[in-house]
TILUM-237379 format. One line per field, with one value per residue (C-alpha): residue number from 1; residue in three letters; x, y, z. Coordinates in steps of 0.2 Angstrom, whole numbers. Layout:
# TILUM-237379
resi NUM | ...
resn ALA | ...
east X | ...
north Y | ...
up Z | ...
//
This chain:
# TILUM-237379
resi 1 | 2 | 3 | 4 | 5 | 6 | 7 | 8 | 9 | 10 | 11 | 12 | 13 | 14 | 15 | 16 | 17 | 18 | 19 | 20 | 21 | 22 | 23 | 24 | 25 | 26 | 27 | 28 | 29 | 30 | 31 | 32 | 33 | 34 | 35 | 36 | 37 | 38 | 39 | 40 | 41 | 42 | 43 | 44 | 45 | 46 | 47 | 48 | 49 | 50 | 51 | 52 | 53 | 54 | 55 | 56 | 57 | 58 | 59 | 60 | 61 | 62 | 63 | 64 | 65 | 66 | 67 | 68 | 69 | 70 | 71 | 72 | 73 | 74 | 75 | 76 | 77 | 78 | 79 | 80 | 81 | 82 | 83 | 84 | 85 | 86 | 87 | 88 | 89 | 90 | 91 | 92 | 93 | 94 | 95 | 96 | 97 | 98 | 99 | 100 | 101 | 102 | 103 | 104 | 105 | 106 | 107 | 108 | 109 | 110 | 111 | 112 | 113 | 114 | 115 | 116 | 117 | 118 | 119 | 120 | 121 | 122 | 123 | 124 | 125 | 126 | 127 | 128 | 129 | 130 | 131 | 132 | 133 | 134 | 135 | 136 | 137 | 138 | 139 | 140 | 141 | 142 | 143 | 144 | 145 | 146 | 147 | 148 | 149 | 150 | 151 | 152 | 153 | 154 | 155 | 156 | 157 | 158 | 159 | 160 | 161 | 162 | 163 | 164 | 165 | 166 | 167 | 168 | 169 | 170 | 171 | 172 | 173 | 174 | 175 | 176 | 177 | 178 | 179 | 180 | 181 | 182 | 183 | 184 | 185 | 186 | 187 | 188 | 189 | 190 | 191 | 192 | 193 | 194 | 195 | 196 | 197 | 198 | 199 | 200 | 201 | 202 | 203 | 204 | 205 | 206 | 207 | 208 | 209 | 210 | 211 | 212 | 213 | 214 | 215 | 216 | 217 | 218 | 219 | 220 | 221 | 222 | 223 | 224 | 225 | 226 | 227 | 228 | 229 | 230 | 231 | 232 | 233 | 234 | 235 | 236 | 237 | 238 | 239 | 240 | 241 | 242 | 243 | 244 | 245 | 246 | 247 | 248 | 249 | 250 | 251 | 252 | 253 | 254 | 255 | 256 | 257 | 258 | 259 | 260 | 261 | 262 | 263 | 264 | 265 | 266 | 267 | 268 | 269 | 270 | 271 | 272 | 273 | 274 | 275 | 276 | 277 | 278 | 279 | 280 | 281 | 282 | 283 | 284 | 285 | 286 | 287 | 288 | 289 | 290 | 291 | 292 | 293 | 294 | 295 | 296 | 297 | 298 | 299 | 300 | 301 | 302 | 303 | 304 | 305 | 306 | 307 | 308 | 309 | 310 | 311 | 312 | 313 | 314 | 315 | 316 | 317 | 318 | 319 | 320 | 321 | 322 | 323 | 324 | 325 | 326 | 327 | 328 | 329 | 330 | 331 | 332 | 333 | 334 | 335 | 336 | 337 | 338 | 339 | 340 | 341 | 342 | 343 | 344 | 345 | 346 | 347 | 348 | 349 | 350 | 351 | 352 | 353 | 354 | 355 | 356 | 357 | 358 | 359 | 360 | 361 | 362 | 363 | 364 | 365 | 366 | 367 | 368 | 369 | 370 | 371 | 372 | 373 | 374 | 375 | 376 | 377 | 378 | 379 | 380 | 381 | 382 | 383 | 384 | 385 | 386 | 387 | 388 | 389 | 390 | 391 | 392 | 393 | 394 | 395 | 396 | 397 | 398 | 399 | 400 | 401 | 402 | 403 | 404 | 405 | 406 | 407 | 408 | 409 | 410 | 411 | 412 | 413 | 414 | 415 | 416 | 417 | 418 | 419 | 420 | 421 | 422 | 423 | 424 | 425 | 426 | 427 | 428 | 429 | 430 | 431 | 432 | 433 | 434 | 435 | 436 | 437 | 438
resn UNK | UNK | UNK | UNK | UNK | UNK | UNK | UNK | UNK | UNK | UNK | UNK | UNK | UNK | UNK | UNK | UNK | UNK | UNK | UNK | UNK | UNK | UNK | UNK | UNK | UNK | UNK | UNK | UNK | UNK | UNK | UNK | UNK | UNK | UNK | UNK | UNK | UNK | UNK | UNK | UNK | UNK | UNK | UNK | UNK | UNK | UNK | UNK | UNK | UNK | UNK | UNK | UNK | UNK | UNK | UNK | UNK | UNK | UNK | UNK | UNK | UNK | UNK | UNK | UNK | UNK | UNK | UNK | UNK | UNK | UNK | UNK | UNK | UNK | UNK | UNK | UNK | UNK | UNK | UNK | UNK | UNK | UNK | UNK | UNK | UNK | UNK | UNK | UNK | UNK | UNK | UNK | UNK | UNK | UNK | UNK | UNK | UNK | UNK | UNK | UNK | UNK | UNK | UNK | UNK | UNK | UNK | UNK | UNK | UNK | UNK | UNK | UNK | UNK | UNK | UNK | UNK | UNK | UNK | UNK | UNK | UNK | UNK | UNK | UNK | UNK | UNK | UNK | UNK | UNK | UNK | UNK | UNK | UNK | UNK | UNK | UNK | UNK | UNK | UNK | UNK | UNK | UNK | UNK | UNK | UNK | UNK | UNK | UNK | UNK | UNK | UNK | UNK | UNK | UNK | UNK | UNK | UNK | UNK | UNK | UNK | UNK | UNK | UNK | UNK | UNK | UNK | UNK | UNK | UNK | UNK | UNK | UNK | UNK | UNK | UNK | UNK | UNK | UNK | UNK | UNK | UNK | UNK | UNK | UNK | UNK | UNK | UNK | UNK | UNK | UNK | UNK | UNK | UNK | UNK | UNK | UNK | UNK | UNK | UNK | UNK | UNK | UNK | UNK | UNK | UNK | UNK | UNK | UNK | UNK | UNK | UNK | UNK | UNK | UNK | UNK | UNK | UNK | UNK | UNK | UNK | UNK | UNK | UNK | UNK | UNK | UNK | UNK | UNK | UNK | UNK | UNK | UNK | UNK | UNK | UNK | UNK | UNK | UNK | UNK | UNK | UNK | UNK | UNK | UNK | UNK | UNK | UNK | UNK | UNK | UNK | UNK | UNK | UNK | UNK | UNK | UNK | UNK | UNK | UNK | UNK | UNK | UNK | UNK | UNK | UNK | UNK | UNK | UNK | UNK | UNK | UNK | UNK | UNK | UNK | UNK | UNK | UNK | UNK | UNK | UNK | UNK | UNK | UNK | UNK | UNK | UNK | UNK | UNK | UNK | UNK | UNK | UNK | UNK | UNK | UNK | UNK | UNK | UNK | UNK | UNK | UNK | UNK | UNK | UNK | UNK | UNK | UNK | UNK | UNK | UNK | UNK | UNK | UNK | UNK | UNK | UNK | UNK | UNK | UNK | UNK | UNK | UNK | UNK | UNK | UNK | UNK | UNK | UNK | UNK | UNK | UNK | UNK | UNK | UNK | UNK | UNK | UNK | UNK | UNK | UNK | UNK | UNK | UNK | UNK | UNK | UNK | UNK | UNK | UNK | UNK | UNK | UNK | UNK | UNK | UNK | UNK | UNK | UNK | UNK | UNK | UNK | UNK | UNK | UNK | UNK | UNK | UNK | UNK | UNK | UNK | UNK | UNK | UNK | UNK | UNK | UNK | UNK | UNK | UNK | UNK | UNK | UNK | UNK | UNK | UNK | UNK | UNK | UNK | UNK | UNK | UNK | UNK | UNK | UNK | UNK | UNK | UNK | UNK | UNK | UNK | UNK | UNK | UNK | UNK | UNK | UNK | UNK | UNK | UNK | UNK | UNK | UNK | UNK | UNK | UNK | UNK | UNK | UNK | UNK | UNK | UNK | UNK | UNK | UNK | UNK | UNK | UNK | UNK | UNK | UNK | UNK | UNK | UNK | UNK | UNK | UNK | UNK
east 111 | 105 | 114 | 105 | 111 | 105 | 88 | 86 | 90 | 77 | 64 | 67 | 67 | 49 | 45 | 44 | 28 | 21 | 7 | -8 | -22 | -32 | -31 | -31 | -12 | -8 | -22 | -14 | 3 | -2 | -12 | 4 | 13 | -1 | -11 | 0 | -11 | -26 | -16 | -11 | -20 | -20 | -24 | -26 | -23 | -28 | -29 | -21 | -10 | -6 | -6 | 12 | 12 | -5 | 3 | 19 | 8 | -3 | 13 | 21 | 6 | 4 | 23 | 21 | 8 | 21 | 16 | 27 | 22 | 25 | 24 | 23 | 25 | 30 | 40 | 56 | 67 | 85 | 85 | 72 | 73 | 63 | 47 | 46 | 49 | 46 | 46 | 56 | 69 | 70 | 71 | 89 | 96 | 100 | 82 | 76 | 87 | 82 | 63 | 65 | 74 | 59 | 46 | 54 | 49 | 31 | 32 | 37 | 23 | 10 | 18 | 17 | -1 | -14 | -26 | -13 | 0 | 18 | 17 | 22 | 35 | 22 | 13 | 29 | 36 | 18 | 18 | 36 | 30 | 16 | 27 | 40 | 28 | 19 | 36 | 42 | 26 | 21 | 6 | -1 | 3 | 0 | -2 | -1 | -10 | 1 | -11 | -29 | -37 | -50 | -38 | -22 | -12 | -14 | -33 | -33 | -33 | -47 | -42 | -47 | -49 | -49 | -42 | -45 | -34 | -38 | -43 | -39 | -34 | -19 | -16 | -31 | -25 | -29 | -41 | -53 | -55 | -68 | -67 | -82 | -72 | -56 | -67 | -74 | -57 | -50 | -66 | -64 | -54 | -70 | -75 | -92 | -96 | -80 | -74 | -68 | -60 | -59 | -50 | -59 | -65 | -72 | -91 | -91 | -78 | -87 | -104 | -96 | -87 | -103 | -112 | -100 | -99 | -119 | -119 | -106 | -114 | -98 | -96 | -89 | -80 | -75 | -62 | -70 | -87 | -90 | -71 | -65 | -48 | -42 | -24 | -17 | 1 | 10 | 29 | 46 | 44 | 28 | 10 | 0 | -18 | -34 | -44 | -62 | -60 | -72 | -70 | -59 | -54 | -36 | -28 | -12 | -7 | 10 | 18 | 35 | 29 | 28 | 14 | -5 | -10 | -2 | -15 | -28 | -17 | -14 | -32 | -36 | -22 | -29 | -47 | -41 | -32 | -47 | -58 | -48 | -58 | -73 | -62 | -58 | -41 | -39 | -25 | -21 | -22 | -3 | 2 | -7 | 1 | 19 | 17 | 12 | 27 | 40 | 34 | 47 | 43 | 56 | 54 | 39 | 44 | 60 | 74 | 91 | 102 | 102 | 111 | 105 | 89 | 87 | 70 | 64 | 46 | 40 | 24 | 19 | 2 | -7 | -14 | 3 | 11 | -2 | 2 | 21 | 16 | 6 | 20 | 33 | 22 | 17 | 31 | 48 | 56 | 69 | 76 | 75 | 67 | 77 | 66 | 73 | 59 | 59 | 42 | 36 | 28 | 13 | 8 | -1 | 15 | 8 | -4 | 10 | 22 | 8 | 5 | 23 | 33 | 27 | 34 | 52 | 67 | 76 | 70 | 81 | 73 | 80 | 75 | 77 | 85 | 68 | 60 | 44 | 53 | 48 | 63 | 70 | 68 | 49 | 48 | 58 | 47 | 31 | 40 | 44 | 25 | 27 | 44 | 58 | 67 | 84 | 78 | 77 | 91 | 91 | 101 | 104 | 102 | 99 | 117 | 120 | 104 | 109 | 126 | 120 | 107 | 119 | 132 | 119 | 112 | 116 | 114 | 97 | 89 | 78 | 81 | 66 | 68 | 51 | 40 | 42 | 47 | 60 | 67 | 68 | 75 | 89 | 93 | 93 | 106 | 116 | 117 | 121 | 135 | 142 | 141 | 150 | 165 | 166
north -12 | -30 | -42 | -54 | -69 | -61 | -56 | -74 | -81 | -70 | -74 | -93 | -92 | -87 | -105 | -108 | -99 | -112 | -110 | -100 | -98 | -81 | -63 | -54 | -53 | -49 | -35 | -26 | -28 | -21 | -7 | -2 | -2 | 10 | -4 | -7 | -21 | -9 | 1 | -14 | -22 | -40 | -56 | -69 | -87 | -102 | -121 | -138 | -140 | -129 | -112 | -108 | -112 | -103 | -88 | -88 | -89 | -74 | -64 | -68 | -63 | -46 | -43 | -46 | -32 | -21 | -20 | -21 | -37 | -43 | -61 | -68 | -87 | -100 | -110 | -105 | -119 | -113 | -95 | -86 | -71 | -81 | -78 | -60 | -56 | -42 | -46 | -62 | -54 | -59 | -46 | -43 | -49 | -31 | -26 | -41 | -35 | -17 | -22 | -33 | -20 | -8 | -21 | -29 | -16 | -17 | -36 | -35 | -22 | -34 | -48 | -38 | -31 | -39 | -51 | -53 | -67 | -66 | -64 | -80 | -83 | -82 | -67 | -57 | -61 | -57 | -40 | -37 | -42 | -30 | -15 | -21 | -22 | -6 | 4 | -3 | 3 | -13 | -12 | -29 | -41 | -60 | -66 | -85 | -91 | -100 | -112 | -114 | -97 | -91 | -89 | -87 | -71 | -66 | -65 | -48 | -41 | -35 | -43 | -38 | -57 | -72 | -89 | -106 | -120 | -138 | -144 | -161 | -168 | -160 | -152 | -161 | -158 | -139 | -138 | -153 | -171 | -169 | -160 | -149 | -143 | -140 | -131 | -120 | -115 | -112 | -103 | -91 | -80 | -76 | -58 | -50 | -44 | -51 | -61 | -79 | -91 | -109 | -124 | -140 | -146 | -162 | -161 | -159 | -145 | -137 | -136 | -128 | -115 | -111 | -109 | -97 | -87 | -86 | -81 | -67 | -62 | -65 | -68 | -85 | -93 | -111 | -120 | -136 | -129 | -112 | -111 | -126 | -131 | -145 | -152 | -154 | -160 | -164 | -168 | -163 | -146 | -142 | -141 | -135 | -132 | -123 | -112 | -106 | -91 | -78 | -66 | -75 | -91 | -96 | -109 | -117 | -109 | -115 | -116 | -123 | -130 | -149 | -161 | -160 | -153 | -137 | -134 | -133 | -121 | -111 | -110 | -104 | -91 | -84 | -84 | -74 | -62 | -60 | -57 | -41 | -33 | -33 | -21 | -10 | -18 | -26 | -38 | -42 | -59 | -56 | -53 | -69 | -79 | -71 | -73 | -91 | -94 | -86 | -92 | -99 | -110 | -120 | -137 | -144 | -157 | -147 | -156 | -151 | -162 | -175 | -191 | -197 | -187 | -179 | -172 | -163 | -161 | -155 | -165 | -167 | -175 | -190 | -178 | -171 | -188 | -194 | -180 | -184 | -202 | -198 | -186 | -200 | -212 | -200 | -188 | -196 | -210 | -220 | -237 | -238 | -226 | -222 | -213 | -203 | -201 | -189 | -186 | -177 | -187 | -176 | -180 | -195 | -204 | -221 | -216 | -207 | -221 | -233 | -222 | -220 | -234 | -248 | -238 | -238 | -250 | -243 | -233 | -222 | -217 | -201 | -186 | -168 | -158 | -154 | -161 | -165 | -177 | -195 | -207 | -216 | -232 | -230 | -224 | -240 | -251 | -244 | -246 | -264 | -268 | -263 | -267 | -280 | -276 | -277 | -263 | -251 | -241 | -231 | -215 | -203 | -187 | -179 | -177 | -195 | -201 | -190 | -197 | -215 | -212 | -205 | -218 | -232 | -225 | -226 | -213 | -219 | -220 | -207 | -200 | -192 | -183 | -180 | -181 | -163 | -145 | -146 | -162 | -153 | -137 | -146 | -156 | -139 | -132 | -148 | -146 | -127 | -130 | -144 | -133 | -119 | -131 | -137
up -289 | -290 | -302 | -314 | -304 | -288 | -296 | -301 | -284 | -276 | -290 | -288 | -269 | -271 | -275 | -257 | -256 | -268 | -281 | -274 | -286 | -283 | -289 | -272 | -270 | -289 | -289 | -274 | -281 | -298 | -289 | -280 | -297 | -305 | -314 | -329 | -335 | -338 | -351 | -363 | -378 | -373 | -381 | -367 | -370 | -359 | -363 | -359 | -374 | -388 | -378 | -382 | -401 | -403 | -393 | -404 | -420 | -415 | -410 | -427 | -437 | -428 | -430 | -449 | -449 | -442 | -424 | -409 | -400 | -382 | -378 | -361 | -359 | -347 | -342 | -351 | -358 | -357 | -349 | -338 | -350 | -363 | -353 | -359 | -377 | -389 | -407 | -404 | -393 | -375 | -361 | -357 | -341 | -334 | -337 | -326 | -312 | -313 | -314 | -299 | -289 | -292 | -288 | -273 | -259 | -265 | -265 | -246 | -243 | -250 | -239 | -223 | -226 | -215 | -224 | -239 | -241 | -248 | -267 | -276 | -290 | -304 | -296 | -295 | -313 | -320 | -312 | -319 | -336 | -336 | -331 | -344 | -359 | -354 | -353 | -369 | -377 | -386 | -397 | -391 | -377 | -381 | -363 | -359 | -343 | -331 | -323 | -326 | -330 | -318 | -303 | -313 | -310 | -328 | -326 | -319 | -337 | -348 | -365 | -383 | -386 | -375 | -383 | -376 | -384 | -383 | -365 | -358 | -341 | -332 | -315 | -309 | -291 | -294 | -308 | -304 | -310 | -324 | -340 | -335 | -319 | -330 | -343 | -329 | -323 | -340 | -346 | -331 | -343 | -353 | -349 | -349 | -367 | -373 | -388 | -386 | -398 | -394 | -402 | -406 | -389 | -382 | -380 | -361 | -362 | -376 | -367 | -352 | -362 | -371 | -355 | -348 | -364 | -364 | -346 | -350 | -366 | -376 | -394 | -397 | -413 | -413 | -423 | -429 | -429 | -439 | -442 | -453 | -458 | -470 | -469 | -486 | -481 | -465 | -467 | -460 | -468 | -458 | -462 | -477 | -474 | -480 | -468 | -469 | -457 | -449 | -464 | -476 | -484 | -486 | -498 | -495 | -479 | -473 | -455 | -452 | -435 | -436 | -433 | -438 | -421 | -427 | -440 | -426 | -416 | -432 | -436 | -418 | -419 | -436 | -429 | -414 | -426 | -438 | -423 | -419 | -434 | -421 | -411 | -427 | -430 | -447 | -450 | -468 | -477 | -481 | -463 | -458 | -472 | -468 | -449 | -450 | -462 | -450 | -434 | -422 | -406 | -397 | -389 | -399 | -411 | -413 | -424 | -417 | -427 | -441 | -443 | -431 | -431 | -414 | -409 | -393 | -388 | -371 | -371 | -352 | -352 | -361 | -375 | -378 | -379 | -391 | -403 | -402 | -406 | -421 | -427 | -425 | -435 | -448 | -453 | -447 | -456 | -445 | -443 | -423 | -411 | -396 | -383 | -369 | -356 | -341 | -334 | -318 | -304 | -303 | -321 | -327 | -331 | -332 | -346 | -355 | -355 | -360 | -376 | -381 | -375 | -387 | -402 | -395 | -399 | -384 | -369 | -358 | -342 | -334 | -323 | -324 | -310 | -302 | -286 | -295 | -307 | -307 | -303 | -318 | -309 | -309 | -327 | -332 | -321 | -330 | -347 | -344 | -346 | -365 | -370 | -366 | -350 | -360 | -371 | -356 | -348 | -332 | -331 | -317 | -327 | -344 | -350 | -346 | -355 | -370 | -371 | -369 | -383 | -395 | -392 | -395 | -411 | -429 | -442 | -448 | -430 | -422 | -404 | -396 | -380 | -372 | -356 | -349 | -354 | -340 | -348 | -365 | -357 | -349 | -366 | -375 | -362 | -364 | -383 | -382 | -370 | -381 | -397 | -388 | -384 | -402
//
């Protein structure tokens, strides 16, 4: 019997096979497993920013209607088990080990079949997720794309609804350098005769998605076009907004998720849930209101302590950092802003630093334990273009950065840890350990 640590070691060792976009491997692996993905009711979500929040809101609403809902997201923040949840509960560690034990011989079979390559980390865990959710008999699976859409391992499914959240520049080495190319990849999740919901998009991305939906004869609903929302209030208690949906109008909807961008994510999620009516599944206005009210989503403008206020946000591209900047300016009151920055080298870190650095009174450059992390010295050098050099501190790792931030703060200051979901995940682990010792 494989233990959980052994299972994780095997799963993480698969990273040596890199990221291979394409469906050939995963289709064969799932075929060997009896095609579990074909027996699930799936809502499939792609996008650059807002995928996770939108997925969490859809999941919460469906739970409020009394359904058993699977949620598959990536990456995790603290523990691998967070990637597969049923009604907010993460898969247990023993189940991860037993699933891997079953799937491992089939992974090896694919790897040793002519014209196939070794399944990657994401292909293997996606296959595990499909079996898990099928065997647990979920009513719905809310399935987040890993990378892109068209060639992502999740795109083997035939979903009830496809959702595309806001598109922007990210992963350009794999998805293309223009918004049209990125939209083409993300729009690859639109199925023939399907239903697609999109968040508000830049014109070029919108045109590309429209084109794909037309070619595939899909019904399309767009937030910001037919679907309108109006923000009434945005503060530390969340967002209050009105929504003109497909079938209903909603007044004073509230979500505890922070930042105005969450109104758009919520509008997208509600539209997806309303569109289920086309498939004969009616979700009540009460479930929509209650699900929105109860939603939980970690690592996105998440307040983890007060005095000094400490906020975590996994923004990892310019658009995400812009959202953090707006929220810091609009909903947080503070004397000084202390920014802990850890960004990956394959991201547009120069632009990210340019957006957020001028707000800071102190910048602490750091790095996550990941080979993709930018060196803190490079972050510091970039930041020095926007703030005085004596307001920048270089640290070796995230615990050191957090300790420095706290010891150099007053009760009325704000510490914001951002730049990557991996940075935020390590920060969360640090605080969990710290609280366990207290």
